[in-house]
Each structure stands twice: as structure tokens, then as C-alpha cells.
N, C-alpha and C positions, 0 to 999 in steps of 0.2 A: 503493500500498500504505499510506501515511500522509497519509491526507488530511489533517489539522490542520496537518501540517507546511506539506504542498503551497499550502493555502489561505492560512498565515500568510506565506510568501513571495510569493504574488501579491497577498497585500494591502498590502503592502511595496511592490511593482510599480507598483500601481495610485497608490497615495500617490505615487511618485516620478512615474507620468503626470498625476497634476492640478498637479504642479507648474510641472513643465517645460510642462503644457496650457495653463497661467493665463499664465504667460509670453510662452507663442507666440502665444496669441490674443488676448490686449489690450495688449502690447507688440512683437510682430515682423508678428504679420500687419497691422497699418494700414497699415505700411511699406513692404510690398511690392506689386509691379508686375511681373506675368505669370507666365507657368507656371512659365519656368525658377529665379526668383528664390521661388517658392513650391515644387519639388523643390528647392532647394538648402537652404533654410530645415526642410524639413520630413527631410530625409536625416541629418542626426547624430542625431537624435533613434531615428531607426527602426533606424539601422543600430549603434548599438550596444544596442538591445534584442532585434536578429534575434541579434546576435553574443553576448548575455550567454545565450541559449537554446539554443546549441552548449555551455556547459560546463555539464558537469550539476550542479553545485553554486548556480549561478547562475539553474537554468533557469527557477523560479519566479518572478522577477524580472522577467528576459525579458518572459515571457507572459504578466503584468500589462502590462507596456509596451506590448505588439505587440498587446494586444488594446482598453485601452484610451485611449492617445494617441489610435490616430484617433479613437476614439468621441468623446471629448472637445475634440480640437484641430482637428481636420483640417475647414477652412470647408464649411457648405454652396453649394449654387448662390447662395442669398443669404443672406451673413454675416450673425448677428445677435451683437451684442456687449451680451450680459448676461449681467452679473457677478455677479449676485445667484443667477440659474436655473443659470450655472455652478457656483456652490461648493454650490450647494442639490444638485445633480447628485454632485459629486465626493465632497462630505459622506457623502451615500446611499450610493455605491460603496463606501466604506472600511469604512464601518460595517457595512454588510449584510455585507462579506467576513470582518469581524472578530467578527461575531456568528455566522458558519458556522463558525469557526475554534473558537471556544469550544463551540459545538454538538459536535466531532465531539471533541473533546476532553472534552469532560462524559457525554456520552452514548454516542459512539463509540470510546471510546480503542482505536487499533488494538494497540498492546501487551498487551492482556489474550488471557487465556488461552481466553476465550471467543472473541474474533478469529478468532483461529488453528485454533478446533475447527469455528467454520461455515469457512473454507476449507480444512482436511480433508476437510469433509461434501461440498464443491463437488467435491473434488478425485476421492474416490471416485464422485461420482456420473457421472463419466466414463465409469468401467465400465457404468453402466446404458445412457450413451447409446451405446457401441459396440455392446448389445446392440440394442437397438432403433431407431436412427439408420438415416435412410437410406443407402447403403452407398456413393454415389457422395461422393467426393472425403471419407469417413469418415475414413479413416487418417489424412489431412491435420489435419482439423478436431483429431481426437482427441490427435495426437501436440503442436497448438501449443497447444490449451487447458490442458492436462497442465503442460506445461512452465511456462506461463501461472504458471497457481497454483501451483506450484513457486517460480517466483521471487518470488511475493507473500509467501509463507510464510518464504523465505529471509531477506528482508528483514527482516521481522519478529520472526524467532528469533535475530536475530546475536547477541544476548548471552544466549539460553538454549540451550544446546548438547545438554538433552534431548529439548527440544520439538523442535528440529530434528532431529535423529537419527531421533525418531518418524515426522514427515513427511517426512523421505525413505525409511524405509521403506514408508510405504502409496502414496509415486510410483512405488517399482519393481513396488510389490505392482499398480498400477496399468497403468502401462506393460506389465509383462509379461501379464496377465490380458487386455487392452481390446486387446491387440494381437493377440493369439492367439485370440480371441474374432471380431475384426473376419476374419482368417484363414481360420477357420472356415467365418463366414457368406459368405464370399466363395467356399469351396469347393462349401461345400452350394448357392447360387446356382445355380452352374455346375451340379452335378449334378441338379437341381430340372428346368434348362431344357434340359440335352440326354440324359441318362439317370435318369428320375425312378426308374428300377426297380432302379437299383443300390444302394438302400436297399431295405430290407424296413418296411412302415409301424410297428413296433416301435422298430425305429431312428431313425425319424423324429419317433415319439412321447418316444421318451428325449432326445433333440436337445433338443424343446422344454424338455421338464422341466429342462431343464440350463440352458437358457436363460432360465428365469425362477429358479433358486435362485442363479445368480450374482449379479445385479442383488440380490435380497432379502439378501445378503451384505454386498455391499457399502453397502447401503440402511443396513441395521443387524447391524453385525457383531457374532456371536456364538457362542460354543460348540454351538447350537443350527443357525445360520445355515451354517457351517461344514462341520458335519458334514451339514447338507443337502446341501450341494453336493459336498462329496467323495461322497457317496451318488450324486449326481445322476453325478456324473463317472464314478464307478464301471461303474452300470447303461449307459452311453453306450458308456463302449468296450469292454466286455463283446457292445455287440450287434453295434459295428461290425467285432469281430474277427469274430462271428462272420459277420457277412456277408461280408467277407472270406473266409474258410473255407479248406480243404485244395483246391475243387474249382478246376478249371480257369476263369480269367476273361482278358478279353483283358488286354497289357501294361497300355495307358492306363486299365482301368478299378482294374486291381490299385494303381496308382500314386497316382490318386484317391481311394480308399480309402483308404492306406497313408497319406499325405498327411494328413486327415482326422484320422485315427490318432494322427498325430504331434501336430497342435493340441490334441487331447485330453492326450495326454500332457504335452503343455506349460504347460496350465491347471493339470493336477493337482502337474506339480514347484511354480508358482508356490504354488500353494496350502497346500503341505506344505515350502516354505522356511522353515527354523528363523531367517532374520534377517527374516523378512517380521513386522507385527506381527499379524496373524493366527494366528504359533505360539504365543504368550501363550494364545489363545484354546481352543488343542486340548487343554487340562485336562479339559473337557466330551466331549474327540471320542474317536472308537475309536481308540487305538494300532494296533491289530492292521491296521485300514487301510492305515496309512503305509507298515508294515511289509511289507504282500503288496505296495505298488505297488514298494519298493525292491526286494522280489526279484524 
């Protein structure tokens, strides 16, 4: 989440690796004889590097040493003792990392509102993936991806509580709607596979319209897309209620339809949540729609 800081710490680790590697390559390695002496000479630096990677505060330093000390210092099958070439490679590595850190700080500073907005957009895109992704392991991928993005946002907004609160609102809206969509798709997959006649064509058409309206809302949140999603959800609820009907149905079929209906109501509740960022967009939405749902 903070690439500039990470690159700076790795660069310092590379600088240490270059100095340690020079001492090892040109002052220690020529005096070694045999595998065990080689292993004993490498062990202190590598153990220090690995230990540093276990400490979150110093992990970047350890990572730089772990990667570049073997690259610079560990001998080839035929050892080369070229001090000028070694220094050239070391300076190039350190300078390249410093240039990268400066580029991150100037071009893509992680503390800008733009970075948080990009991550929020990626967070909302999780709902789009929930609507159109393959169902196999989709719930696991959705959950882990959403929480990973939220972890990044949390780190970036540690000193800005207003931005963090808004991002948390999007996270809860994304999780609630996304999981409901995945459960709804799973239920519909079972219906289409086992009892395709359980729902009429008009209900399938309404479900397809809802599947298009929800991604449009999370891709471009606005009063218009929110109202479109609510209207599509209303129409789908009505169609499923008609399919359930007062007439007799097998118990398993009625339960399947009722589960489908419960997922639709859950999506609607999430869209109407007053703690959600979507609530601020309801100024242009139809308030009576929410009142009907509450009733």
C-alpha cells in the first residue's frame, strides 16, 4: 500500500548487501576452502536477513538483503574477482531502487485522495465480479479480494478518519450485496439445472435485468443507477412472489423459491441501508419505494 516506503527500505537493504557482499567476495571468499567453510561464512548474513523479514518494521531491509546479497556475493561455479564489475552492478542496483522510490513519491504518492478513490473503485468492482464471475470458489475469491483491498485502504487512510469511514461504508455495502448476489446465483443455478420450470420466463428476465442493474450501480454510483437497481429489485421480488403464489407446491420447491426471495430482500435492505454511502445518493431516488419495502 505504500510502495515508496517499501522501495526505500529495500534500497537500504541492498546498500547493506552490497557492502557486506564486497567484504565477503574480496576478503573472505578467497580464504575459504570447502563446503562447510563456505556455508559458515554465508550463514551470519543470511540468518540476519531472514530474521529481519520476520519483523514488520524491518521486513524491507531484510528483503533487500535476502534477494541481492546472494545475487552479488554468492560465488559462481567459477568464481570471478572483478571489483570494478561488482561496484558497477552494486551502484546500478541501489540507484535504480532510489529512482523507483522517487518515482513513486512524485508520480503515484499513496497518500493522495486519487489513490484511495482508485482502491474504492476496485472495491466496488468486486460486486461486478460477483455478478459475472464463475461460481466455482467465487465466494472465497470475493471475500479475500474485498478484505485485501480494504486492508490497503485502511493503511492509507490511517490519519484521515473521514476517508476511512467512507471506505468502510463501501466495504460493508460491497460485502453484503456481493455475498447476496453469489448466493442468489448459486440458487438460480440449482433451479435452472434441476427444475427450470420453477420460475416463469418473466421472472428469469427480471433476474437478468437485476444482474445488469447492480453492476451498473457499483460501477457508476449515482441516484439514477441506484433507483434503477431498486426498481429492478422490486420487479424481481414481485415476479418471484407471483411464482410462489398461493397455489400448492412441493415443500422443497417452495423453500427454494423462498430462499431466492430472501436473497432479493437482503440485497434491497443493503441498498436502503442508511449507513451505506449509497444513502447519500437517494436524494434523487423515489422515497416511496423504500417506504413500501419497510412496510
